[in-house]
N, C-alpha and C positions, 0 to 999 in steps of 0.2 A: 504494499499500499504506500502511495506517495502522499507526502504531506506539504505543509507551508514551505519548509526548507528546500525540498525538492523543486518546487515551483520556482523559488528565487534562483536556484542554480540553473534551471533550464531557461529562464527568461532574463537572466542577469544582464545580457548585452543588448536586449531589445528595448527601445524607447517605448514609453507609454503613449501610444497613439489613441487608445481608447481604454478606459478603465474596465478590467475584467472583474468577474465576481471575486476571484482570489485576491486581486489587488485590494478590493473593497474589504475583504476579510482581514487582510494584513493591516490595513488602515484602522479598522475597528479594534484590532489587537493592540496597535501602537497606543491607543488612548488610555490603556492601563498603565503605560509607563509614567513614573512619578514626575511629570512636567511641573507639578506644583512646587517641586524642590528647586527648580531652575527657571522660574519665571523671568528672572532678570537677564537670562541668556537668549530669550526669544525676541526676534525671530532668529532661527537657526536651522541649518540643513540637517537632514537625517545622517549625513556623514559625520557630523560633529558630535552626535550623541555618544560616541565611543569615548569622548573626552570627559564625559560626566557620569560614567557608570557607578562611581562611588557615591555620587550625590543622589542619583535616582534609585539606587538600591533595587536593582532588578533581580528577579528569580533566574535560575539557570536557563530556562527556555527563552525568556525575553532577552537575556543577555546574548544568547546565540543569534537571535533574530536581529538585534541591533547590530551585531558585528557583521552579519551577512548583508543587511541592507546598506550599510555604510560603504561596502566595498564593490557594490554593483552599479553598473551604468544606469539601470532602470530606476533605482530608487535613491541613490545617494544625493542627488541635487534637489530632491523634493524638500520644500521648506515649510517648517512649522512657523506660521506667521501670526498666530493668535491662540491664546489659551485662557480659559476662565475656570477657576476652581472655587467651589463653595463647599464648606463643611460647617453646618449650622445645627447645633444641638437643639436649640430652642424651636426652630422651624422643622426639625427632623428631616434635614436635607443633606444629601451627599451628591455632588454634581461636579463633573468635569467634562469640558468640550475643548477640542483642538480644531484649528483650521489648517489644512494643508494645501499649499499652493503647488499645482502641477504645471505651472505655466499658463496655459489657456483655460484651465478649469480649477475649481476648488473642491476639496473634499472635506466636509465637516464630520468629525467622528465624536461620538458621545461615549463616555466610559460607562461600563456597567457597574454592578455592585462592588465596591472595594471591601476589603476585610476590616470593616468598621461597624460597630453596633448600630450607629445611626443609619448607615446605608441599609442594613437589614430591616430596621424598623420602617424605613421609608418604603421598602419593597412591600411589606405587609400592608402599609397604608393604602397601596394601590387598589386594594380589594374594596375600598369604600369611598375614595375621594380622588380628585385631581391633585397629584403630589407637586410640591414646589419645584422639583427638578424638571417636570414636564413644562411648567410655565417658564422656567429659566431657559430651557432648551429652545422654546419658541422665541423668547426674547433674543437669544444669542443668534438665531438665524435671521430674525427681522432687522437686527442691528448691523448685519454684514453690509459694509459699504461698497464692496465690489459689485460690478454688474456682470461678472463672468458666470458661465453655467456652473451650477452647484450640484454636487452629489452629497447625500447624507447617508450615514451608516452608523451601526453600533452593534455590540453584542450584549445579549441578556437585557438587563434594564436599558442599556445603551441603544438597543434596537428599538424598544418602545419609545424612547425619547426621540430618536430619529423619525419615527413614524408620526409621533404627536407633533413635533415641530413642523414637518413637512405638510401634514394635513391641515394645520391651523395657520400656516404662514400667510402673510399678507399677500395681496394680489400680485405685486411686483415680484416678490420672492418665489411665489408659486410658479410663475412662468419660467424663472431661472432654474428651478429644480428639475434636473433630468431623471434622476432615479433615487429611490430610498431603499437601502439594503438593511434588512432586519435579520440578524443572525441570532436565532433562538431567543428572541425577545417575546415577552408576553403581550397579549392583546389589550383590550380596553373594556370598561364596564358596559359601555354602550357604543354603538356605531351610528353616526349621524351623516347627514348629506355631505359634509365636508370630507368625511372618510371615502365615500363612494366616488367623489370627484377626483381624488388623488389615488384611488385604488390601483389603477393601471401602472403607476409609477413605483409601486411598492413590490419588492421581491423578498419573499420569505424563505430562508433556509433553516431547517430544523433537523437535528440528528434523528435517525430512525427510532431510536429509544429515547423519546423526548418527554421531558417534564415541564421545563420553564415555558417553552413556546406554547404549550397546551393550556396555559393559564389564561383565562378570560376569553373575550371575543375578538376574533379576527376573521372576518368573512372575506377571505382572500385565498387564492391557491397558494400552497407552499411546496417547497421542494425538499423531500426527505433526503438526508445526506448519510452516506455510509461512514460509520465511525468504528475504530478498533476497540472502543469501549462501550459498555452498557450502563444503564441507570444514569444517575446524576453525573458520573464521570464523562459521559458522552457529551455533556454540555461544553466541555473544553474544546475549543476549535483546533488546538494542536493535534487532536486525535481525529480529525475529519480527513477523509480521503479525497484526493485531488487527481483529476484526469485532465491533462493538458492545461488549459487556462480556466477550467471550471471545476465545480465540485462533483464528485461521483454520486449519481442519483441512486437512491435505494427505495425502501418501502417502510412506511411508518408502521410501528408495531401495534398490535390490537390493544395492549395494555394502555398505551399512550392515548389512543382514541377514547377508551373507556374513562380514563382519568379526565380527559377534556370534558366529556359529557357530565361527569360528576361535578366538575367545577362550574359549568354553565348552570347546572341545576341549583348549586349554591347561590349563584348570583341572582337567579330568577326567582328564588323562593325564600331567601332570607333577607330581611330588610337591611338597609344601609346602617341603621342604628344598631341592629343586633350584630352585624358584621364587625362594626367598631368595637363592640363589647368583647367579641371573641378575639380580635386581634390584640387588644390591650391586655386581655387575660393571658394570651400566649406569650406576649412579650414580657409580661411580669414574671411568668414562669422561667423564661430564659434568663432574665436579670437576677433572679434568685438562685440560679444554677440547677433548677429542676430538670430543664431540658438542656443537655450538654452538646448533643450532636445528632444529626439526622440518622446516621447509620446505627446509632445505639437505640433508637426508638423501638419499643415493643408494643404489640397490639394491646396487651393488658395495661400498659401505662397510658396509652392513648384513650382507651375506655375510661380510665380513671380521670384524666384530665377533662375529657368532654363532659362527663357526668358532673363535674365541678364548676363548669362554665355558669356564671350567674345570669339570670333574666332571660334565658332562652328555653323554649318548651321542648317536649319529647320529640316532636316531629323534626325540629331544627336539629336536635342532637343526633337523630338517625341520619339526616342528610350529611352532617359533618362527619359522622362516623364512616359513611360510605365514601365520602371524599378521601378521608385519610387512608381507608383500606386500599383504594386505587392508587393513591400516592405511594404507599409502601410497595405495591407490586411494581411500580415504575422505578422506584429507587433501588430495588434489589435485582 
């Protein structure tokens, strides 16, 4: 199976005439690099990132990615021209966006959830409200001063932010947006006319064994991608299979579809008020150390937690239990 690194080697001497899905995936991954630690160095070229490896504190996979990008004709002269980072405990917001200049076009990439408790809480809040990151993603796009064609993209929550910003962008920016790449990002609580107007510009890539992308509503075709991992580990784009300049198409697993149905059933049948109660209760368990890790969850513990959720009735608890059973099937 070939991956991101193989793609970079195969296309290292080819100029970017047109952004490929794998280029977009790489740009989405770049948004996870800690640009917030080197804001005073921006604008900078991707080739310069190797000089700041200590400052940006990358993991081994991202370090290898940076080193490869910096030495290839295709990527080394791409410039990071703008970055915004927000981490606000009071607003429960974790947000980062970068703008990449590819000469004649721009690519705006939104970071997914970082390993920060506020980021996880904001993810949970998506189940009952428009989150601050969505509003800031929209603002970030609308404030772009360039009139160049724009591509949007992101992974996980970043994919959702790219879609939200593109769907709700002002008239001028909407015309400039050429494509929106969603790499395993969740959908929305509701889909309005603005979604359907931008629908044709959105491309969804989900791993075959999918969890995150199956959350909430996204009435659009999606491309199942072959991964060498299953469950939650398939969410990591470094495990996705690539053929030439595109991702390898697969077939979505039945467990993932059942999980999606259970999620939609929750949204349609449990009120926003009750959803907030459930999320606040879950987050409190996490903060107290009751829930330490997804892989350690047992069905007996989940039953106990659900039975103790305040202010929801028996039917709501049954829906929540069915959702969690499907979630565990996908997880393992």
